[in-house]
DRENMARNU-280737 format. One record per residue (C-alpha): residue number from 1; residue in one letter; chain; y, z, x negated. Coordinates in nm, 3 decimals. Each point is the difference from the previous one (the first is absolute). Last residue first. Layout:
BEGIN
   seq   type   mol        c2        c3        c1
   NUM      A     A         Y         Z         X
...
END
This chain:
BEGIN
   seq   type   mol        c2        c3        c1
   584      R     A     7.675     7.361   -12.148
   583      Y     A     0.259     0.221    -0.171
   582      L     A     0.119     0.178     0.316
   581      G     A    -0.358     0.082     0.099
   580      E     A    -0.050     0.187    -0.326
   579      I     A     0.294     0.221     0.091
   578      E     A    -0.141     0.071     0.347
   577      A     A    -0.333     0.096    -0.153
   576      A     A     0.166     0.232    -0.252
   575      Y     A     0.188     0.185     0.273
   574      R     A    -0.108     0.352    -0.087
   573      E     A     0.009    -0.060    -0.376
   572      I     A     0.348    -0.153     0.008
   571      V     A     0.133     0.272     0.230
   570      V     A    -0.147     0.283    -0.208
   569      R     A     0.135    -0.153    -0.321
   568      R     A     0.348    -0.040     0.146
   567      R     A     0.036     0.354     0.122
   566      V     A     0.319    -0.076     0.190
   565      K     A     0.273     0.262    -0.036
   564      L     A     0.057     0.215     0.308
   563      T     A     0.084     0.326    -0.181
   562      P     A    -0.335     0.142     0.113
   561      T     A    -0.158    -0.304    -0.169
   560      L     A    -0.084    -0.297     0.218
   559      E     A    -0.330    -0.188     0.039
   558      G     A    -0.204     0.319     0.032
   557      S     A    -0.079    -0.037     0.369
   556      E     A     0.190     0.320     0.079
   555      V     A     0.306    -0.115    -0.195
   554      T     A     0.018    -0.312     0.212
   553      F     A     0.000    -0.379    -0.046
   552      D     A     0.047    -0.205     0.316
   551      Q     A    -0.285    -0.155     0.193
   550      P     A    -0.162    -0.340     0.051
   549      L     A     0.125    -0.152    -0.326
   548      V     A     0.210    -0.317     0.008
   547      A     A    -0.129    -0.216    -0.283
   546      F     A     0.218    -0.213    -0.226
   545      E     A    -0.010    -0.328    -0.190
   544      R     A     0.219    -0.173    -0.261
   543      I     A     0.242     0.287    -0.070
   542      R     A     0.276    -0.109    -0.236
   541      A     A     0.015     0.175    -0.336
   540      P     A    -0.059    -0.315    -0.210
   539      R     A     0.290    -0.176     0.183
   538      S     A     0.260     0.269    -0.064
   537      V     A     0.109     0.224     0.285
   536      A     A     0.244    -0.020     0.296
   535      A     A    -0.147    -0.297     0.187
   534      N     A    -0.343     0.159    -0.022
   533      A     A     0.132     0.310     0.177
   532      A     A     0.130    -0.204     0.295
   531      E     A    -0.332    -0.187     0.014
   530      V     A    -0.193     0.328     0.002
   529      A     A     0.215     0.142     0.282
   528      E     A    -0.038    -0.320     0.203
   527      H     A    -0.377     0.017    -0.047
   526      V     A     0.006     0.361     0.121
   525      L     A     0.174    -0.112     0.319
   524      E     A    -0.253    -0.284     0.039
   523      R     A    -0.288     0.244    -0.046
   522      V     A     0.143     0.227     0.268
   521      E     A     0.033    -0.289     0.245
   520      D     A    -0.359    -0.108    -0.069
   519      P     A    -0.119     0.356     0.060
   518      R     A     0.180     0.016     0.338
   517      R     A     0.302     0.226     0.035
   516      G     A     0.006     0.310     0.221
   515      A     A     0.087     0.239    -0.282
   514      T     A     0.114    -0.181    -0.316
   513      E     A     0.306     0.215    -0.075
   512      Q     A    -0.176     0.323     0.095
   511      G     A    -0.315    -0.076    -0.199
   510      D     A     0.184    -0.092    -0.319
   509      V     A    -0.221    -0.250    -0.180
   508      T     A    -0.234     0.017    -0.296
   507      I     A    -0.012    -0.266    -0.271
   506      L     A    -0.245    -0.089    -0.276
   505      A     A     0.159    -0.257    -0.229
   504      V     A    -0.098    -0.293    -0.223
   503      P     A     0.106    -0.089    -0.354
   502      Y     A    -0.123    -0.305    -0.194
   501      P     A    -0.282    -0.103    -0.237
   500      R     A    -0.152     0.350    -0.020
   499      R     A    -0.014     0.227    -0.304
   498      D     A     0.211     0.254     0.196
   497      G     A     0.102    -0.161     0.328
   496      V     A     0.054     0.251     0.280
   495      M     A     0.329     0.093     0.169
   494      V     A    -0.010     0.289     0.245
   493      A     A     0.237    -0.009     0.299
   492      H     A     0.068     0.293     0.230
   491      S     A     0.177     0.060     0.334
   490      V     A     0.086    -0.357     0.103
   489      F     A     0.160    -0.087     0.337
   488      R     A     0.346     0.118    -0.108
   487      S     A    -0.008    -0.260    -0.272
   486      R     A     0.140     0.141    -0.323
   485      E     A    -0.358     0.086    -0.088
   484      I     A    -0.054    -0.354    -0.130
   483      A     A     0.283     0.032    -0.254
   482      L     A    -0.120     0.346    -0.100
   481      E     A    -0.348    -0.135    -0.071
   480      V     A     0.131    -0.295    -0.202
   479      H     A     0.205     0.208    -0.241
   478      S     A    -0.254     0.286    -0.001
   477      P     A    -0.278    -0.226    -0.126
   476      T     A     0.151    -0.066    -0.347
   475      L     A    -0.154    -0.323    -0.130
   474      N     A    -0.094    -0.105    -0.355
   473      K     A    -0.123    -0.361    -0.007
   472      G     A    -0.299    -0.066    -0.227
   471      A     A    -0.154    -0.282     0.206
   470      S     A    -0.281     0.235     0.103
   469      T     A     0.272     0.217     0.151
   468      I     A     0.130     0.314    -0.165
   467      I     A     0.098     0.262     0.258
   466      L     A     0.200     0.303    -0.107
   465      D     A    -0.097     0.309     0.199
   464      K     A    -0.063     0.218    -0.306
   463      K     A     0.360    -0.039    -0.118
   462      R     A     0.142     0.079     0.340
   461      G     A     0.293    -0.206     0.125
   460      T     A     0.361    -0.111    -0.047
   459      I     A     0.184     0.332     0.002
   458      T     A     0.374    -0.054    -0.052
   457      L     A     0.206     0.249    -0.199
   456      Y     A     0.378     0.002    -0.010
   455      G     A     0.146     0.049    -0.349
   454      D     A     0.312    -0.212     0.039
   453      A     A    -0.140    -0.294    -0.200
   452      D     A    -0.316    -0.001     0.208
   451      L     A    -0.313     0.203    -0.069
   450      A     A    -0.337    -0.156     0.078
   449      G     A    -0.332     0.115     0.141
   448      L     A    -0.376     0.023    -0.012
   447      D     A    -0.162     0.322     0.113
   446      G     A    -0.283     0.174    -0.188
   445      T     A     0.235     0.296    -0.053
   444      H     A    -0.054     0.050    -0.372
   443      L     A     0.179     0.330    -0.054
   442      W     A     0.171     0.009    -0.338
   441      G     A    -0.038     0.327    -0.192
   440      E     A     0.015    -0.149    -0.349
   439      A     A    -0.377     0.034    -0.056
   438      D     A    -0.077    -0.192     0.319
   437      L     A    -0.047     0.149     0.346
   436      A     A    -0.210    -0.164     0.275
   435      E     A    -0.303    -0.109    -0.202
   434      A     A    -0.007     0.322    -0.201
   433      T     A     0.021     0.202     0.321
   432      G     A    -0.292    -0.191     0.154
   431      L     A    -0.210     0.069    -0.308
   430      A     A     0.093     0.369    -0.005
   429      N     A    -0.103     0.053     0.361
   428      A     A    -0.037     0.369     0.083
   427      H     A     0.321    -0.004     0.206
   426      Y     A     0.213    -0.303    -0.075
   425      G     A     0.296     0.015    -0.234
   424      P     A     0.329     0.170    -0.091
   423      F     A     0.185    -0.166     0.292
   422      V     A     0.318    -0.204    -0.042
   421      M     A     0.303     0.169     0.159
   420      P     A     0.144     0.101    -0.338
   419      G     A     0.035    -0.365    -0.108
   418      R     A    -0.180    -0.321    -0.088
   417      A     A    -0.079    -0.312     0.201
   416      L     A    -0.183    -0.326    -0.076
   415      V     A    -0.004    -0.299     0.237
   414      E     A    -0.257    -0.263    -0.102
   413      E     A     0.149    -0.342    -0.080
   412      D     A    -0.269    -0.092    -0.259
   411      D     A     0.252     0.057    -0.279
   410      A     A     0.085     0.340     0.146
   409      I     A     0.296     0.060     0.232
   408      R     A     0.201     0.313    -0.064
   407      V     A     0.101     0.297     0.208
   406      E     A     0.155     0.327    -0.110
   405      C     A     0.031     0.284     0.249
   404      G     A     0.258     0.275    -0.055
   403      R     A     0.224    -0.110     0.288
   402      V     A    -0.175    -0.240     0.233
   401      P     A    -0.106    -0.349    -0.104
   400      R     A     0.203    -0.260     0.193
   399      G     A    -0.092    -0.123     0.342
   398      V     A    -0.322    -0.120     0.161
   397      T     A     0.127    -0.358     0.014
   396      G     A     0.036    -0.252     0.284
   395      Y     A     0.322     0.163     0.115
   394      R     A     0.217     0.125    -0.281
   393      V     A     0.137     0.348     0.055
   392      A     A     0.213     0.228    -0.213
   391      G     A     0.214     0.280     0.141
   390      P     A    -0.173     0.020     0.337
   389      H     A    -0.344     0.016    -0.164
   388      N     A    -0.265    -0.234    -0.141
   387      L     A    -0.263     0.193    -0.191
   386      S     A    -0.210    -0.015    -0.314
   385      I     A    -0.284     0.203    -0.151
   384      V     A    -0.092     0.249     0.272
   383      G     A    -0.317     0.157     0.141
   382      A     A    -0.088     0.265    -0.257
   381      S     A    -0.029    -0.280    -0.259
   380      E     A    -0.384     0.004     0.013
   379      T     A     0.017    -0.003     0.381
   378      M     A     0.184    -0.328    -0.012
   377      G     A     0.358    -0.117     0.022
   376      Y     A     0.226    -0.253     0.159
   375      G     A     0.293     0.014     0.237
   374      E     A     0.140    -0.212     0.279
   373      F     A     0.310     0.109     0.187
   372      V     A     0.043    -0.075     0.370
   371      R     A     0.356    -0.015     0.126
   370      I     A     0.043     0.015     0.376
   369      G     A     0.325    -0.151     0.132
   368      C     A    -0.167    -0.257     0.226
   367      A     A     0.072    -0.277    -0.251
   366      R     A    -0.168     0.214    -0.264
   365      L     A    -0.303     0.025     0.226
   364      F     A    -0.023    -0.377     0.037
   363      D     A     0.062    -0.063    -0.370
   362      L     A    -0.274     0.247    -0.095
   361      V     A    -0.243    -0.170     0.240
   360      T     A     0.074    -0.341    -0.151
   359      P     A    -0.053     0.151    -0.347
   358      D     A    -0.366     0.061     0.098
   357      I     A    -0.113     0.336    -0.132
   356      P     A    -0.215     0.048    -0.308
   355      A     A    -0.256     0.281     0.006
   354      G     A    -0.003     0.365    -0.101
   353      G     A     0.367     0.045     0.074
   352      T     A     0.255     0.059     0.272
   351      L     A     0.303     0.219     0.035
   350      A     A     0.247     0.029     0.286
   349      W     A     0.347     0.151    -0.023
   348      R     A     0.262    -0.034     0.279
   347      L     A    -0.189     0.082     0.317
   346      R     A     0.222     0.170     0.260
   345      G     A    -0.059    -0.210     0.314
   344      G     A    -0.355     0.118     0.061
   343      F     A    -0.191    -0.291    -0.154
   342      A     A    -0.011    -0.180     0.335
   341      A     A     0.375     0.067     0.031
   340      R     A     0.062    -0.193    -0.323
   339      V     A    -0.199    -0.291     0.145
   338      L     A     0.202     0.006     0.321
   337      G     A     0.326     0.005    -0.195
   336      F     A    -0.102    -0.308    -0.198
   335      L     A    -0.096    -0.213     0.300
   334      S     A     0.237    -0.050     0.294
   333      A     A     0.292     0.220    -0.105
   332      D     A    -0.023    -0.081    -0.370
   331      A     A    -0.039    -0.370     0.068
   330      A     A     0.313     0.006     0.216
   329      E     A     0.188     0.197    -0.266
   328      Y     A    -0.105    -0.255    -0.264
   327      E     A     0.132    -0.292     0.205
   326      E     A     0.323     0.190     0.059
   325      Q     A     0.043     0.052    -0.373
   324      R     A    -0.059    -0.366    -0.083
   323      E     A     0.369    -0.089    -0.056
   322      S     A     0.030     0.295    -0.238
   321      P     A    -0.256    -0.152    -0.235
   320      L     A    -0.296     0.234    -0.064
   319      R     A    -0.066     0.047    -0.372
   318      G     A    -0.037     0.380    -0.014
   317      D     A    -0.369    -0.023    -0.084
   316      A     A    -0.107     0.159     0.329
   315      A     A     0.239    -0.229     0.189
   314      L     A    -0.142    -0.313    -0.163
   313      V     A    -0.351     0.130     0.069
   312      G     A     0.088     0.046     0.367
   311      I     A     0.130    -0.359     0.017
   310      A     A    -0.332    -0.131    -0.126
   309      V     A    -0.199     0.233     0.224
   308      A     A     0.189    -0.124     0.307
   307      A     A    -0.057    -0.365    -0.094
   306      D     A    -0.373     0.063    -0.048
   305      F     A    -0.024     0.167     0.342
   304      R     A     0.200    -0.279     0.167
   303      E     A    -0.240    -0.257    -0.149
   302      G     A    -0.304     0.194     0.120
   301      G     A     0.145     0.055     0.346
   300      G     A     0.052    -0.366     0.075
   299      E     A    -0.189     0.046     0.325
   298      K     A    -0.102     0.363     0.031
   297      A     A    -0.338     0.128    -0.121
   296      E     A     0.126    -0.050    -0.356
   295      A     A     0.226     0.303     0.030
   294      L     A    -0.284     0.227     0.114
   293      S     A    -0.216    -0.131    -0.287
   292      R     A     0.281     0.073    -0.245
   291      V     A     0.039     0.359     0.119
   290      V     A    -0.375     0.067    -0.012
   289      S     A    -0.047    -0.157    -0.342
   288      Y     A     0.297     0.180    -0.153
   287      V     A    -0.125     0.335     0.129
   286      K     A    -0.346    -0.077    -0.134
   285      E     A     0.135    -0.098    -0.341
   284      F     A     0.187     0.329    -0.023
   283      L     A    -0.313     0.197     0.083
   282      R     A    -0.219    -0.213    -0.229
   281      P     A     0.220     0.055    -0.306
   280      V     A    -0.131     0.357    -0.049
   279      S     A     0.249     0.262     0.099
   278      P     A     0.248     0.262    -0.115
   277      L     A     0.270     0.062     0.261
   276      H     A     0.325     0.191    -0.047
   275      T     A     0.274     0.068     0.257
   274      P     A    -0.253     0.075     0.270
   273      Q     A     0.069    -0.011     0.374
   272      A     A    -0.328     0.168     0.107
   271      E     A     0.012    -0.151     0.349
   270      A     A     0.058    -0.360    -0.102
   269      L     A    -0.250     0.040    -0.283
   268      E     A    -0.265     0.134     0.238
   267      G     A    -0.047    -0.334     0.174
   266      V     A    -0.058    -0.185    -0.327
   265      V     A    -0.241     0.269    -0.120
   264      D     A    -0.212     0.022     0.316
   263      E     A    -0.278    -0.233    -0.123
   262      I     A    -0.044     0.219    -0.307
   261      R     A    -0.098     0.296     0.215
   260      G     A     0.051     0.342    -0.163
   259      G     A     0.331     0.104     0.155
   258      F     A     0.209    -0.102    -0.300
   257      Y     A     0.141     0.275    -0.216
   256      C     A     0.376     0.052    -0.038
   255      L     A     0.101     0.141    -0.338
   254      E     A     0.352     0.143     0.011
   253      G     A     0.256    -0.030    -0.279
   252      G     A     0.106     0.261    -0.252
   251      Y     A     0.036    -0.221    -0.308
   250      L     A    -0.318     0.134    -0.159
   249      L     A    -0.191     0.006     0.329
   248      T     A     0.047    -0.373     0.054
   247      S     A    -0.081    -0.081    -0.362
   246      F     A    -0.324     0.202    -0.004
   245      Q     A    -0.130    -0.152     0.324
   244      I     A     0.097    -0.349    -0.116
   243      L     A    -0.197     0.060    -0.319
   242      Q     A    -0.296     0.120     0.207
   241      A     A     0.008    -0.310     0.218
   240      L     A     0.004    -0.222    -0.310
   239      L     A    -0.291     0.193    -0.154
   238      H     A    -0.246    -0.080     0.276
   237      A     A    -0.200     0.289     0.148
   236      L     A     0.313     0.063     0.203
   235      P     A    -0.099    -0.305     0.205
   234      L     A     0.307    -0.199     0.110
   233      Y     A     0.145     0.107     0.335
   232      L     A     0.309     0.183    -0.119
   231      Y     A     0.338    -0.031     0.170
   230      T     A     0.267     0.136    -0.235
   229      R     A     0.299     0.181     0.151
   228      D     A     0.351     0.052    -0.130
   227      G     A     0.215     0.285     0.129
   226      H     A     0.036     0.162    -0.339
   225      G     A    -0.019    -0.252    -0.281
   224      G     A    -0.109    -0.348    -0.099
   223      E     A     0.114    -0.319    -0.169
   222      I     A    -0.285    -0.061    -0.241
   221      L     A     0.082    -0.126    -0.351
   220      H     A     0.081     0.349    -0.134
   219      L     A    -0.352     0.109     0.097
   218      T     A    -0.169    -0.279    -0.195
   217      A     A    -0.044     0.072    -0.371
   216      D     A     0.021     0.379     0.011
   215      Q     A    -0.238    -0.003     0.298
   214      V     A    -0.246    -0.218    -0.190
   213      A     A     0.027     0.225    -0.306
   212      G     A    -0.082     0.302     0.216
   211      M     A    -0.327    -0.158     0.108
   210      N     A    -0.102    -0.075    -0.359
   209      G     A     0.109     0.350    -0.108
   208      H     A    -0.214     0.165     0.268
   207      T     A    -0.286    -0.196    -0.151
   206      L     A    -0.194    -0.290     0.143
   205      R     A    -0.363    -0.050    -0.100
   204      C     A    -0.126    -0.324     0.149
   203      G     A    -0.358     0.021     0.129
   202      K     A    -0.170    -0.340    -0.007
   201      P     A    -0.124    -0.162     0.321
   200      L     A    -0.352    -0.145     0.019
   199      G     A    -0.029    -0.372    -0.055
   198      T     A     0.240    -0.279     0.090
   197      T     A     0.312    -0.013     0.218
   196      G     A     0.100     0.341    -0.130
   195      S     A     0.107     0.285     0.226
   194      T     A     0.122     0.196    -0.299
   193      Y     A    -0.110     0.361     0.004
   192      V     A     0.287     0.245    -0.030
   191      L     A    -0.060     0.319    -0.197
   190      E     A     0.312     0.198     0.061
   189      A     A     0.230     0.256    -0.159
   188      D     A    -0.142     0.001    -0.353
   187      D     A     0.186     0.231    -0.237
   186      D     A     0.256    -0.154    -0.237
   185      P     A     0.293     0.121     0.214
   184      R     A    -0.121     0.361    -0.024
   183      V     A    -0.142     0.226     0.271
   182      A     A     0.057     0.370    -0.073
   181      E     A     0.277     0.026     0.261
   180      A     A    -0.246    -0.088     0.275
   179      R     A    -0.249     0.267    -0.106
   178      A     A     0.280     0.256    -0.030
   177      L     A     0.122    -0.089     0.348
   176      L     A    -0.353     0.046     0.136
   175      D     A    -0.043     0.339    -0.164
   174      P     A     0.347     0.107     0.117
   173      L     A    -0.110    -0.074     0.362
   172      P     A    -0.280     0.257    -0.013
   171      V     A    -0.347    -0.145     0.065
   170      A     A    -0.227     0.159     0.265
   169      E     A     0.269    -0.052     0.261
   168      A     A    -0.055    -0.376    -0.025
   167      R     A    -0.356     0.007     0.134
   166      A     A     0.107    -0.067     0.360
   165      A     A     0.210    -0.292    -0.124
   164      L     A    -0.313    -0.154    -0.148
   163      G     A    -0.191     0.009     0.328
   162      A     A     0.308    -0.119     0.182
   161      L     A     0.009    -0.323    -0.195
   160      P     A     0.292    -0.102     0.218
   159      G     A     0.126     0.298     0.198
   158      A     A     0.369     0.056     0.045
   157      P     A     0.103    -0.361    -0.055
   156      G     A    -0.213    -0.129     0.286
   155      E     A    -0.366    -0.060     0.064
   154      P     A    -0.260     0.275     0.026
   153      A     A    -0.251     0.029    -0.284
   152      G     A    -0.310     0.198     0.101
   151      E     A    -0.134    -0.281     0.215
   150      G     A     0.189    -0.321    -0.061
   149      T     A     0.274    -0.070    -0.249
   148      M     A     0.057     0.027    -0.374
   147      L     A    -0.360     0.093    -0.082
   146      L     A    -0.154     0.123    -0.324
   145      V     A    -0.320    -0.094    -0.184
   144      H     A    -0.055     0.238    -0.292
   143      Y     A    -0.238     0.016    -0.295
   142      L     A    -0.034    -0.355    -0.133
   141      A     A    -0.108    -0.032    -0.364
   140      P     A    -0.354    -0.122     0.082
   139      L     A     0.125    -0.287     0.218
   138      K     A    -0.280    -0.251     0.065
   137      G     A    -0.199     0.231     0.229
   136      R     A     0.327     0.090     0.171
   135      L     A     0.047    -0.352     0.138
   134      G     A    -0.081     0.083     0.363
   133      E     A     0.229     0.301    -0.024
   132      V     A     0.279    -0.238    -0.099
   131      R     A    -0.052    -0.215     0.307
   130      A     A    -0.021     0.308     0.222
   129      A     A     0.332     0.119    -0.139
   128      E     A     0.157    -0.335     0.088
   127      A     A    -0.123     0.029     0.359
   126      P     A     0.099     0.367     0.024
   125      G     A     0.364    -0.062    -0.086
   124      E     A     0.249    -0.119    -0.259
   123      C     A    -0.208     0.116    -0.293
   122      I     A     0.100     0.214    -0.299
   121      V     A    -0.269    -0.044    -0.263
   120      A     A    -0.073     0.269    -0.257
   119      K     A    -0.141     0.019    -0.353
   118      A     A     0.050    -0.370    -0.069
   117      A     A    -0.209    -0.112    -0.298
   116      S     A     0.230    -0.305    -0.034
   115      D     A    -0.300    -0.230    -0.045
   114      A     A    -0.186     0.165     0.288
   113      L     A     0.283    -0.005     0.254
   112      V     A     0.106    -0.354    -0.090
   111      W     A    -0.357    -0.134    -0.009
   110      A     A    -0.096     0.165     0.329
   109      A     A     0.307    -0.147     0.168
   108      E     A    -0.079    -0.347    -0.140
   107      E     A    -0.361     0.006     0.115
   106      D     A     0.089     0.153     0.338
   105      G     A     0.256    -0.271     0.074
   104      A     A     0.369     0.061    -0.056
   103      T     A     0.213    -0.034     0.313
   102      P     A     0.112     0.363    -0.012
   101      Y     A     0.134    -0.074    -0.350
   100      V     A    -0.066     0.287    -0.239
    99      P     A     0.285     0.169    -0.191
    98      V     A    -0.107     0.223    -0.292
    97      V     A     0.263     0.270    -0.062
    96      V     A    -0.020     0.200    -0.324
    95      A     A     0.038     0.375     0.052
    94      G     A     0.281     0.217    -0.133
    93      A     A     0.015     0.199     0.324
    92      A     A     0.342    -0.149     0.070
    91      L     A    -0.151    -0.348    -0.035
    90      C     A    -0.276     0.080     0.248
    89      A     A     0.253     0.145     0.245
    88      F     A     0.226    -0.305    -0.041
    87      H     A    -0.276    -0.238     0.103
    86      A     A    -0.144     0.221     0.274
    85      Y     A     0.336     0.035     0.172
    84      T     A     0.072    -0.374    -0.037
    83      W     A    -0.340    -0.098     0.138
    82      E     A     0.056     0.250     0.284
    81      P     A     0.311    -0.197     0.097
    80      R     A    -0.209    -0.312     0.079
    79      T     A    -0.116    -0.312    -0.186
    78      E     A    -0.375    -0.041     0.047
    77      S     A    -0.228     0.247    -0.168
    76      L     A    -0.237     0.071    -0.287
    75      I     A     0.175     0.223    -0.257
    74      A     A    -0.190     0.089    -0.317
    73      V     A     0.047     0.315    -0.209
    72      R     A    -0.061    -0.021    -0.374
    71      D     A     0.018     0.321    -0.201
    70      G     A     0.265    -0.003    -0.274
    69      A     A     0.138     0.344     0.077
    68      R     A    -0.262     0.195     0.192
    67      I     A    -0.115    -0.018     0.360
    66      G     A    -0.182     0.327     0.072
    65      L     A     0.014     0.002     0.379
    64      A     A     0.284     0.255    -0.019
    63      L     A     0.195    -0.246    -0.215
    62      L     A    -0.042    -0.265     0.268
    61      G     A     0.120     0.247     0.263
    60      R     A     0.307     0.075    -0.210
    59      A     A     0.066    -0.376    -0.001
    58      T     A    -0.026    -0.022     0.378
    57      R     A     0.234     0.292     0.058
    56      R     A     0.255    -0.126    -0.255
    55      V     A    -0.013    -0.356     0.137
    54      T     A     0.071     0.133     0.350
    53      D     A     0.292     0.205    -0.132
    52      R     A     0.147    -0.294    -0.191
    51      L     A    -0.019    -0.229     0.303
    50      E     A     0.159     0.271     0.215
    49      T     A     0.288     0.026    -0.246
    48      Y     A     0.040    -0.377    -0.006
    47      G     A     0.013    -0.023     0.379
    46      V     A    -0.270    -0.131     0.234
    45      S     A     0.091    -0.220     0.298
    44      V     A    -0.219    -0.077     0.300
    43      W     A     0.007    -0.325     0.200
    42      E     A    -0.179     0.024     0.334
    41      G     A    -0.325    -0.191     0.061
    40      G     A    -0.179     0.293     0.160
    39      A     A    -0.225     0.056    -0.301
    38      D     A     0.308     0.020    -0.223
    37      R     A     0.181    -0.300    -0.141
    36      Y     A     0.142     0.031    -0.351
    35      R     A     0.316     0.081    -0.192
    34      L     A     0.017     0.158    -0.346
    33      A     A     0.283     0.134    -0.216
    32      P     A     0.279     0.105     0.238
    31      Q     A     0.294     0.149    -0.194
    30      D     A     0.114     0.362    -0.020
    29      P     A    -0.157     0.097    -0.332
    28      H     A     0.074    -0.327    -0.188
    27      R     A     0.023     0.096    -0.370
    26      G     A    -0.187     0.328     0.001
    25      A     A    -0.265    -0.139     0.235
    24      A     A    -0.032    -0.307    -0.224
    23      W     A    -0.054     0.206    -0.317
    22      E     A    -0.272     0.217     0.156
    21      T     A    -0.153    -0.314     0.152
    20      F     A    -0.017    -0.174    -0.338
    19      V     A    -0.118     0.289    -0.218
    18      A     A    -0.341    -0.153    -0.080
    17      L     A     0.155    -0.348     0.000
    16      T     A     0.148     0.079    -0.339
    15      S     A     0.345     0.074    -0.149
    14      P     A     0.166    -0.032     0.340
    13      R     A     0.247    -0.285     0.052
    12      P     A     0.365    -0.087    -0.051
    11      S     A     0.056     0.362    -0.112
    10      P     A     0.266     0.187     0.195
     9      E     A     0.339     0.055    -0.167
     8      Q     A     0.017     0.376    -0.039
     7      H     A     0.209     0.224     0.226
     6      P     A    -0.280     0.058     0.251
     5      S     A    -0.209     0.133    -0.291
     4      Q     A    -0.317    -0.193    -0.057
     3      L     A    -0.337     0.149     0.086
     2      T     A    -0.248     0.135    -0.253
     1      M     A    -0.340     0.092     0.143
END
């Protein structure tokens, strides 16, 4: 393997992901790379050199098993350091990584493993391995089921995938390095199956060049370096979490893995003290909801809360009058500082995407000194198309197109994107590829949007979700749904009305916020949320009737995708009787 001379200017990134950990260990040899809790609950740190060595052992074990360049190797696990070891080991071996969501049902998991023709599956533990073994009859290409943890695979940086590490001596290190060096940017790095809201997922082929293009386009926008820490709780099966993993390790930061329980995330943030936090909007919205509800519990607290946020926004924008400085300092001591401490006290760069976030929440966090940047992308664009960042942010938009990515709005308002991050096509699906990519290389995203005069992109809805009422009115559900979901008592809202005389809504409530309240109280709170939303939208889009569903949507029940998007068709089919009742 060719390493750079110490006297040369280091490359901004490795040539491919196959040599990533070799490159990172040469660039940041004395820095901590990974941080996680051990079985006793203590934080453990892993350095870049140790990360490289663990990846080398695991990758040599894969070669000893007979994994060849281009073979598909699936990873079925929650986010944990072993996911990262397995990921980079597969890439170093020249294999193509196939991420599988742990929450995927047996039908979806079987489809992903069979369609990709995965030769091996690396499972988090015995339970996941047992699931895969139960599907073997549908997986003729599968040869190996491997464990990260459990019997035969002790936890900790010295022994993940111990069975593979034990085989490493059978393959000389130069053989592995030669395999990694032979990987080219145009070679497939991953086969990522979209967690679509309809039908079986399609396998997106993403090359090493696609992934590298995203880093070229975004790394200079992220303020990061040695001493910085990224708290990671998003599923590494999702491309956004992987991109954050790559970025953090490129600039020499430390990846801090959550402890495995989603309900502990807010508590862990204070302890982990991250500088960077990627998240879905729900986490930020939950923090806002909790803080606001505590304020409203005191007489006049709601008005004081709003006044504090208003003055905090003035300060954040550099528009605070000098005569109001003491007022701001009081708000900072009683509110803003406490919120910053809840996030660990060091957070300066937070990223969200995948779903729109309420601008009210962004204003609140900005007032507290926490800037949350919205971005936009899809699996087919290797995760990124546009991004707000410290140098250019416009709240309410998803930012400007990143470097190298062209964006235009089609006549029907669909967002089209083109650039080196756009995928070459779907695996074994020529028809799907032809529908997604036109002859000029434009990716048809399926999202509706608009570009303002300064080039900031706003996403207005999904093309396939458009509702056309029987009166011929075109309605975008996401506008109304987001407005209803601004209520802290509402978890999800689904607008229905296609070929109907008027729109109605199916609504689920937040169990924590509504705990201890009577059903009639809950319905009245939801009614207030619907009325507030109706006041903010056009008359044809106003909700006439609504139903409060008896339980929230979940991934396990099939109503949410693994990335927490609502499967609209599933919800509408499952609650068809309730919908009919709303039109009587």
